[in-house]
N, C-alpha and C positions, 0 to 999 in steps of 0.2 A: 680479767684485766682491762684497764682502762684504754680506750682508743688514744693513740699519740696525738698531741695537739697539732692542729692544721697550721702549716706554715703560712705566713701572709704572703698574698700573692705578689709577683715581681711588679714594680711600678711601671705603668705604660709609658713609653716614650713619647714626648710631646713633639710632634712634627713642627717644621717650619710654618707649614700652611696653618696649623691648628693655632699656634701662637700668634701669628699674624691676624688671624681672625679675632682673637680676644682682644689684642691691641687696637685693632680697627674699630671695634665696638666702642672701646673707651674713648678713641679719638672722635668718634662721631658724636659722643654724647658730650665730651668736655672741649673739644678743639676749638670751636668759636669762642667760647668764653676765655680759654687760654690766650688766644690771639688778640682778643680785646684787652685784657688785663695785663698782659706782658709782651707786647709786641717786640719782635726781635731777640727775644731772650730764649736760651737754650732750654728744651723741655724734654723729658724722658718719659716714655710710656712703656712699661714692661709688666707683663702678668696682669694686664688690665688696669694697673694702678698708674697714676700721674705723679711725677717727681719734678722738682725744680720750683721755679725758674732759676736759672744761672745766668749771670751777665757775660761770662767769658767762657770759651771753650775748654780752657785747661781745668777749671773748676768743675765744669759739666761733666768733662771725661772722666776725671778722677772718681767723682761721685757715680757716674754711670757704669764704670767699670767694675765697681763693687756690687752695685744693686742689681746688673744684669749678668753678673758672673756665670750664672748656671743657666741663663735664658737662651732659647734657640733663635728669638727674634725680639727686636725692641725697635722703637721709633726714638731717635734722638735727632732734634731738628730745632730750627729757629722759628719760633711761633709766628704766624702770619707771613712768613717769607718762604720757607721751604716747603710748606704744606699747601701752597696755593695749587688749584687745578689749572694747568697751563697747556696751551697749544703753541709749540715753538717751531722756529725756522732756523735753518743752517746755511753757513757760507756755501755758495756753489762749489768751492774748492773741494768739498767732500767727494763729489762725483768723480774727481780724478784720484783722489786719496782717501778712499773709503774707510780704510782702517785708522786713520788719524784721529785723535782727539781734537776738539774744538774747545778752546778756553774762551769763556763767554765774557760779556760786559760786567755783570755783577761781580765775578771773581776778580777781574782785573783792576776794578775801580779803585779799591783801596791800596793797591800796589803801586799807583801812579808810575805807570810804565810808560816810556817813549819807545816807539816802534819805528824803525827806519827801514824802507824797502830794499835799500842797497846793502847786500850781504845779509839781509834779514837780521839786523841788529836790534836787540832789546835791552834797554837800559833803564835804571832808576836810581835816584839820589837817596842814600841812607847815611844819616848822620853827617851831612856835608860832604861826603865822598860819593862819587858817580860809579856804579856797579854797571858792567856791560857784558853781553854775550853776543857773539856773532854766530848765528846757526848756520848761515852759509847756504842752506838748501831748503829754505822755506818750511820751517818747522822746529819749534823749540823742543827740547829734551826735558820732559816732566818726570820726576821720581814720584811714583804713587806708592802708598803704604795703606795697608788696612788699619783700622782704628786702634787694634791691639799692637800694631808695630812689629809683628812677627813675620809679615810677608810683604815684599816690595818688589816693583818692577819699574821699568822705564818705557815711556811711550813717547812718540812724536806727536806734537800738537801745532794748530795753528791758532792765531788770534782771530776770532769771529766776531765782526760787529753785527751780524744778523742774529746770533745766539745771546739772548739776553740773560741767561742764568749763569751757572758756574762752569760746568764742564761736561763733555759727553765722553764715553769710553764704550768699548766694544764689550760684547758678552764674554769673549774670550779673556779680555783683562779682568773683568768682574770674577771670573771663575778662577783665574790664577791667583787673585788675591782673596778669594773666599769671602766675597762681599755678599753674604746672604743673611747677615744677622742685624746689623744696624742700617735702618732705613729711615726715610722721611715719608709721612703719608701725603695723599693727595695724587692726582693722576697728572701725567705728562705725555702728551702725544704729539708726534711729528705731524705738522701740517699735511693734510692729504691722506694719511694713513690711519687705519682704524686700530692698529696696535699700540698699546701704552708702554711706556717705559718705567722700569723700576727706578726709584731715586735711592741711590746708595751713599752712605757717608764714608769718606776716607780722607787721608791726609795728602797734600800735594805740596812738593818742594821743587824749587829751582835752585840749586846750590849756589850758582854763579852770581845770583841776584839776592841771595839771603833771604829767600822766601820759603816759608814753611806754614801752610794755612789748612784748616779743615775746608772742605768742599762738599757739597752735594753733587754728585755726578748722575746724569741720565745714562742708563745703559741702552744703547741703540739696539733694535732688534737685528739679528743676522742678515735680513734681506736688505739692510741699508748698508752693511760693512763688510759682508762676505761675498766675494765674487762668484762663489759657486751657487748662489742663490739668484 
């Protein structure tokens, strides 16, 4: 009698670290060219392949969601913007409110926000009408969602004129939203610390001000945000 046919071995699961290494190699090979050819455009790197560019996030996300549907890791970022290696600073306010997010200059600039210190009022003009929100206790309420939109949370945040990028979040917030799949390449390090921060893609909204935008958030190490360290 013939031996029974051998069954195919079970596929080996691709870890986030393995997938990130493949995508990092592709970024290191193609990233500079992409930034030169399509500055500011959304670019996807998944499975070691480059896709895009796309001029707006809505198109980039609809395409990326399909292309990276089975991926454990992907880079989705604005070329030449989100992938820069940066050393950043934060408002001293963080030392008294370590767990709060800081909303940086780059994210706020297109929102055209007006900030008033009295009662901590944030306002902006939309289609001729002025929208405003009085936070009262020094800190806006931001609604954060993972790119897939199936997880959300709310964080307190301050507007920082020392932080030049989009947003900072804690490791606990990143874990709550499951932000380990869509990232931006490049390193981000807080001035004076050897630790680097992950750059994760998420959606940020302030409903009172009709704001709903994609941002790249820097995940601060626990030693900066957790009082137990």
